[in-house]
C-alpha positions, 0 to 999 in steps of 0.5 A, spaced: 858 746 761 858 741 767 856 747 771 850 748 766 848 742 766 848 741 774 844 747 775 839 745 769 839 738 773 838 741 780 832 746 777 828 740 774 829 736 781 826 742 784 821 743 780 819 736 780 819 736 788 814 742 788 809 739 783 809 733 787 808 737 793 802 739 791 800 732 789 794 729 787 788 730 792 791 737 794 786 740 789 780 736 790 774 737 786 768 740 791 762 736 788 756 741 788 749 739 791 746 738 784 752 733 783 751 729 789 744 729 788 744 726 781 748 720 785 743 719 790 737 713 790 733 718 794 730 724 793 731 730 798 724 731 798 723 723 800 729 724 805 726 730 808 719 727 809 723 721 813 727 726 817 720 729 819 717 722 820 724 720 825 723 727 829 715 728 829 713 736 831 720 739 829 721 744 824 728 743 819 733 749 819 737 746 814 739 740 810 744 738 805 747 732 801 754 731 803 759 725 802 761 723 809 766 717 812 765 715 804 757 715 804 753 719 801 748 722 806 742 727 807 743 731 813 738 735 817 738 740 823 731 740 826 729 744 831 724 741 836 720 748 840 721 748 847 728 744 847 735 747 846 740 745 842 738 741 835 737 734 833 741 732 827 738 726 823 742 723 817 739 719 812 743 714 807 741 717 800 742 710 797 738 706 801 733 711 805 735 708 812 736 713 818 743 712 820 743 717 826 739 721 830 742 725 835 741 731 839 746 736 840 747 741 845 748 748 843 755 747 846 756 741 841 753 745 836 758 751 836 764 746 836 761 742 830 761 749 826 768 751 829 770 745 826 767 745 820 769 752 819 776 749 820 775 744 815 773 749 809 779 754 810 783 748 810 780 745 803 781 752 800 788 752 802 
């Protein structure tokens, strides 16, 4: 009888530690663009227009709303004809303030793409 109790306690301890290893936050809910957009005080269209004013004569290659560093931001990759790389413009989705306007070389773009792919793979695991 003692061995059975011990085995039961040991089993429950292992089960609890396995559940705890997965822990809260292990399976973070991925927020969709639509869900994030509902939180924003600025529309995507207004953010795009501001990005275009920030980098005149550039075409927007990609744009999204995302949570970065605890802030809800619009992020735009913009391409200027005759200039290598992209300009990345980040806009606060709550205040409409331009947070950054950085030029990324092709090498920096590739490094960022690798880091994003690694983070996405980690989030899936």
